[in-house]
C-alpha positions in Angstrom: 185.4 7.1 128.6 181.8 7.6 127.4 181.1 8.7 123.9 179.6 12.3 123.7 175.8 12.3 123.7 174.6 13.4 120.2 172.9 16.8 120.1 169.1 16.6 120.0 167.5 17.3 116.6 165.3 20.4 116.3 162.2 18.2 116.5 163.5 16.6 119.7 164.2 20.0 121.2 160.7 21.2 120.4 159.1 18.0 121.7 161.1 18.5 124.9 159.6 21.9 125.3 156.2 20.3 125.9 157.5 19.6 129.4 156.8 15.9 129.4 153.1 16.3 128.8 151.7 13.1 127.1 150.7 13.4 123.5 147.4 12.1 122.3 147.3 12.4 118.5 150.2 13.7 116.3 149.7 14.6 112.7 153.2 15.0 111.1 153.1 16.2 107.4 156.3 15.8 105.6 157.7 12.9 107.6 160.5 11.9 105.3 162.0 8.4 105.4 161.6 7.8 109.2 164.3 9.8 111.0 161.5 11.5 112.9 160.6 8.3 114.6 163.6 8.5 116.9 162.3 11.8 118.3 158.8 10.3 119.0 160.0 7.0 120.3 161.3 8.6 123.5 157.7 9.5 124.4 155.4 7.7 122.0 152.0 9.5 121.4 148.8 7.5 121.6 148.5 7.8 117.8 151.1 9.1 115.3 150.0 9.8 111.7 153.0 10.3 109.4 152.2 11.8 106.0 154.7 11.6 103.2 154.2 12.4 99.5 157.4 11.1 98.0 156.8 7.4 97.0 160.3 6.2 97.8 160.4 8.1 101.1 157.0 6.7 102.0 158.1 3.2 101.4 161.2 3.7 103.6 158.9 5.3 106.2 156.6 2.2 106.2 159.7 0.0 106.8 160.9 2.2 109.7 157.4 2.2 111.3 157.0 -1.6 111.2 156.5 -3.0 114.6 155.2 0.3 116.1 151.5 -0.2 116.5 151.0 3.5 117.4 152.3 4.7 114.0 150.2 5.0 110.8 151.8 6.0 107.5 149.8 7.9 105.0 151.3 8.3 101.5 149.8 11.5 100.1 150.9 14.8 98.7 149.2 17.4 100.8 148.3 20.9 99.6 145.9 23.7 100.6 143.4 22.5 97.9 142.8 19.2 96.2 143.9 18.9 92.5 147.0 18.6 90.4 150.2 20.2 91.6 153.7 20.3 90.2 156.1 18.0 92.0 159.7 19.1 92.0 162.3 16.2 92.2 165.9 16.8 93.3 168.9 14.6 93.4 168.4 14.5 97.2 165.0 13.1 98.1 164.5 15.2 101.2 164.0 18.3 99.0 161.3 16.8 96.8 157.9 18.4 97.0 155.5 20.9 95.4 157.2 24.2 96.1 160.0 25.5 93.9 162.7 26.4 96.5 164.6 29.0 94.4 168.1 29.6 95.6 168.8 26.2 97.2 171.4 25.4 94.6 173.4 28.5 95.7 173.3 27.2 99.3 173.9 23.5 98.4 176.2 23.5 95.4 175.8 19.8 94.8 172.0 20.0 94.7 170.2 20.1 91.4 166.7 19.7 90.2 166.3 16.3 88.6 162.8 16.7 87.1 159.2 17.8 87.4 155.9 16.0 87.2 152.2 16.6 87.8 150.8 14.7 90.8 147.4 14.6 92.6 147.3 16.5 95.9 145.0 15.9 98.8 143.6 19.1 100.5 144.8 19.2 104.1 141.4 20.2 105.5 139.8 17.1 103.9 142.0 14.6 105.7 140.1 12.2 107.9 141.5 13.6 111.1 139.9 16.9 110.5 136.5 15.2 109.7 136.4 13.6 113.2 134.3 15.1 115.9 135.9 18.3 117.2 137.3 18.4 120.7 136.9 21.7 122.5 140.3 23.5 122.8 139.8 23.8 126.6 139.2 20.1 127.0 142.8 19.3 128.0 143.6 17.3 124.8 147.2 17.1 123.9 147.3 16.8 120.1 150.2 18.1 118.0 150.3 19.3 114.3 153.7 19.2 112.7 154.1 20.8 109.2 157.6 19.8 108.1 157.1 21.1 104.6 159.3 24.2 104.2 157.8 26.6 101.7 154.2 25.3 102.2 153.6 25.9 105.9 152.0 29.3 105.6 149.6 28.2 102.8 148.7 25.0 104.6 147.8 26.8 107.8 145.8 29.4 105.9 143.7 26.6 104.4 142.5 25.6 107.9 139.7 27.5 109.6 140.7 28.5 113.1 138.5 25.9 114.7 140.4 23.2 112.7 143.8 24.5 113.8 142.5 24.7 117.4 141.9 21.0 117.6 145.7 20.9 118.2 147.1 22.0 121.5 150.5 22.6 119.8 151.5 23.5 116.2 155.1 23.1 115.0 156.1 24.4 111.6 159.4 24.3 109.8 159.9 27.2 107.5 162.3 28.1 104.7 163.5 31.7 104.6 164.2 31.4 100.8 160.5 31.2 100.1 157.9 33.0 102.1 159.1 33.3 105.7 159.4 36.9 107.0 160.8 35.7 110.3 159.5 34.7 113.7 157.4 37.8 114.1 155.3 37.0 111.0 154.6 33.5 112.2 153.7 34.8 115.6 151.2 37.3 114.2 149.7 34.6 112.0 149.2 32.2 114.9 148.2 34.9 117.4 145.1 35.4 115.3 144.1 31.8 116.1 144.8 32.2 119.9 148.3 30.6 119.9 151.4 31.9 121.7 155.0 31.1 120.7 157.1 28.7 122.7 160.9 28.9 122.8 162.6 25.6 123.5 165.6 25.9 125.9 168.9 25.8 124.1 167.3 25.8 120.6 169.3 27.9 118.1 167.3 28.5 115.0 168.8 27.6 111.6 168.8 30.8 109.6 167.6 28.9 106.5 165.3 26.2 108.1 163.8 27.8 111.3 161.3 25.9 113.4 158.4 27.7 115.1 156.4 26.1 118.0 153.1 27.5 119.2 150.8 26.5 122.1 147.1 27.2 122.3 146.2 29.8 124.8 143.0 28.1 126.1 142.2 31.0 128.5 142.3 33.6 125.7 140.2 31.2 123.5 137.5 31.1 126.2 137.5 34.9 126.6 137.1 35.4 122.9 134.3 33.0 122.8 132.3 35.0 125.4 
């Protein structure tokens, strides 16, 4: 008797929605301690940049990435603008980060805020990947931007000019409805302005508190708007 196959993670479900197309470069902000590597290992991208701001998580991430030459770990707190930000620490590392996620304690009774400190943040647009030569959106590149930083996704995307966002064929964002997410319609409107269309993975059931949103660049519409 075979053991039941574990259900795919939301990240795996969304990667599967790319229909097997090979990935070139993936920038994953908020990579945690390395669990995301299982999703990428099934179809490794040419280059995977994992960004994590929590020092303990970044150290665990480096250990998990050892032996995978296609993975690069960047320890950095990422924000819309460079400067000092307030870092919230919880008794569970995966909730650590700049935003104050009010209401989490009511959802997770054992969760509590353990402290707060000021840390230096790197502006997302200043990261080296965004300084590299721009590839035209219609060039057939298969790059993916993942913003796994609930409560910050909207602000981070707003910090990128459309042409910077459009260097990615896909954009995947995990939101938090406790903070600033007005639902899928709001994300669709936000991304539609940059020539993206929503993609709904087969079988994916959104978590009411932590919904994921996947968008694909509409290259034909991009070309039309450029004319």
